[in-house]
C-alpha positions, 0 to 999 in steps of 0.5 A, spaced: 572 562 113 571 562 120 570 569 123 576 572 126 574 576 132 579 582 132 579 584 124 574 587 121 574 583 114 569 588 110 574 593 111 580 589 110 577 586 104 577 593 101 585 592 100 585 585 096 592 584 096 592 585 104 586 581 105 589 575 101 595 575 105 591 576 111 587 570 109 594 566 108 597 567 114 590 565 118 590 559 114 598 557 115 599 559 122 592 558 126 589 553 121 583 558 120 579 556 114 576 550 110 579 551 103 585 549 100 591 554 099 592 557 092 600 555 091 600 561 086 598 565 092 603 562 096 608 564 091 606 571 090 606 573 097 611 568 100 616 574 102 611 578 105 607 573 109 608 573 117 608 566 119 611 561 124 619 560 122 618 552 122 611 552 118 615 557 113 621 551 113 616 546 112 612 550 106 619 552 103 620 544 102 614 543 099 614 549 094 621 549 092 624 542 092 
């Protein structure tokens, strides 16, 4: 994952759930990261993700056909 200039990833990683949500949001909203997102993580944190409404609709169609 690319380094994000405004976040101390070491500090954020101390809270694994918050870190996982942050990584998903970065991948969805900004395309940051090279790994494929986990469908399990997306489903687990779906209601807590702060993502672009249009991207949420597209992912919603893919995850919940």
